[in-house]
Residue frames relative to the residue before (quaternion, step in Angstrom):
aa qw qx qy qz dx dy dz
M 1.0000 0.0000 0.0000 0.0000 0.00 0.00 0.00
S 0.2828 -0.7938 0.5229 0.1287 3.55 -0.59 1.17
E 0.4706 -0.6735 0.5023 0.2693 3.50 -0.87 0.97
E 0.6117 0.5503 -0.3510 0.4469 3.58 1.06 -0.68
N 0.6674 0.5005 -0.3092 0.4566 3.58 0.95 -0.86
I 0.6230 0.5393 -0.3350 0.4571 3.51 1.06 -0.76
K 0.6364 0.5219 -0.3095 0.4762 3.60 1.01 -0.82
L 0.6500 0.5179 -0.3167 0.4571 3.56 0.92 -0.93
L 0.6675 0.4971 -0.3062 0.4621 3.61 0.84 -0.89
K 0.6496 0.5000 -0.3221 0.4736 3.61 0.95 -0.83
K 0.6384 0.5238 -0.3246 0.4612 3.60 0.95 -0.85
A 0.6960 0.4544 -0.2690 0.4866 3.64 1.03 -0.72
G 0.4951 -0.6868 0.4113 0.3378 3.57 1.32 -0.09
L 0.4976 0.6428 -0.4143 0.4094 3.59 1.24 0.51
K 0.5370 -0.5883 0.4985 0.3422 3.52 -1.22 0.61
I 0.4372 -0.6589 0.5429 0.2828 3.53 -1.14 0.60
T 0.1140 0.7914 -0.5883 0.1208 3.57 -0.44 1.22
E 0.6194 -0.5516 0.4048 0.3850 3.59 -1.16 0.48
P 0.6470 0.5033 -0.3565 0.4483 3.68 0.86 -0.71
R 0.6535 0.5051 -0.3199 0.4641 3.58 0.92 -0.81
L 0.6584 0.5036 -0.3085 0.4666 3.59 0.96 -0.81
T 0.6183 0.5489 -0.3230 0.4605 3.52 1.10 -0.78
I 0.6515 0.5080 -0.2984 0.4780 3.60 0.96 -0.90
L 0.6855 0.4808 -0.3006 0.4567 3.58 0.88 -0.82
A 0.6102 0.5430 -0.3288 0.4740 3.54 1.10 -0.74
L 0.6491 0.5041 -0.3169 0.4733 3.63 0.97 -0.87
M 0.6455 0.5134 -0.3190 0.4669 3.60 0.95 -0.85
Q 0.6638 0.5023 -0.3118 0.4581 3.58 0.95 -0.80
E 0.6260 0.5430 -0.3291 0.4527 3.58 1.08 -0.67
H 0.7704 0.2700 -0.1098 0.5671 3.52 1.17 -0.74
K 0.1857 0.8595 -0.4703 0.0753 3.62 1.12 0.58
H 0.6832 0.4598 -0.3028 0.4796 3.63 1.14 -0.18
E 0.6404 0.4706 -0.3246 0.5130 3.52 1.30 0.21
H 0.3320 -0.7266 0.5740 0.1802 3.51 -1.29 0.57
F 0.0392 -0.8053 0.5912 -0.0217 3.52 -0.87 1.07
S 0.3964 -0.6339 0.5947 0.2954 3.51 -1.24 0.49
A 0.6745 -0.4691 0.3746 0.4297 3.55 -1.28 0.28
E 0.6525 0.5209 -0.3197 0.4480 3.59 0.95 -0.88
E 0.6286 0.5384 -0.3243 0.4580 3.61 1.04 -0.79
V 0.6453 0.5025 -0.3068 0.4867 3.58 0.98 -0.92
Y 0.6449 0.5316 -0.3150 0.4497 3.54 0.93 -0.86
K 0.6635 0.5082 -0.2967 0.4620 3.55 0.94 -0.93
I 0.6412 0.5088 -0.3321 0.4687 3.60 0.96 -0.77
L 0.6450 0.5284 -0.3151 0.4533 3.55 0.99 -0.84
L 0.6405 0.5101 -0.3205 0.4762 3.57 0.99 -0.86
E 0.6473 0.5229 -0.3210 0.4522 3.61 0.94 -0.83
Q 0.6751 0.4694 -0.2789 0.4961 3.55 1.16 -0.60
G 0.5774 -0.6263 0.3602 0.3803 3.60 1.27 0.01
S 0.4392 0.7026 -0.4498 0.3334 3.52 1.28 0.23
D 0.2940 -0.7336 0.5839 0.1856 3.60 -1.23 0.50
I 0.3094 0.7549 -0.5187 0.2556 3.62 1.14 0.51
G 0.4134 -0.7467 0.4768 0.2102 3.51 -0.83 1.03
L 0.6269 -0.5507 0.4014 0.3777 3.59 -1.20 0.54
A 0.6112 0.5593 -0.3546 0.4335 3.61 1.03 -0.68
T 0.6346 0.5221 -0.3193 0.4720 3.58 1.05 -0.80
V 0.6300 0.5186 -0.3390 0.4682 3.58 0.94 -0.86
Y 0.6553 0.5020 -0.3278 0.4595 3.64 0.84 -0.88
R 0.6731 0.5055 -0.3267 0.4297 3.61 0.82 -0.91
V 0.6744 0.4790 -0.3081 0.4699 3.61 0.96 -0.80
L 0.6766 0.4888 -0.3081 0.4566 3.60 0.95 -0.74
N 0.7232 0.4554 -0.2398 0.4606 3.54 1.10 -0.73
C 0.5736 0.6291 -0.3765 0.3653 3.59 1.21 -0.22
G 0.5391 -0.6430 0.3831 0.3862 3.62 1.31 -0.20
V 0.4821 0.6807 -0.4379 0.3354 3.58 1.18 -0.10
V 0.6656 0.5392 -0.3055 0.4159 3.61 0.91 -0.87
T 0.6110 0.5652 -0.3573 0.4237 3.60 1.06 -0.64
I 0.5653 0.6073 -0.3792 0.4097 3.59 1.18 -0.45
F 0.6170 0.5705 -0.3496 0.4141 3.64 1.10 -0.57
A 0.5546 0.6657 -0.3788 0.3252 3.58 1.12 -0.61
């Protein structure tokens, strides 16, 4: 669990949850690539995650991910 990701979620006003941290970690691993929410969701499913598409959309739309750029 990254302290940086926890701070980013708090700044965005989101609860700190494992699914959100997982999504942020995935985005950091691929920070020079651009993904749609559906692509992120598909990657998570392939990794065996049960994170919902709605959660992916919320994390991507909260503005946190643009900070990685």
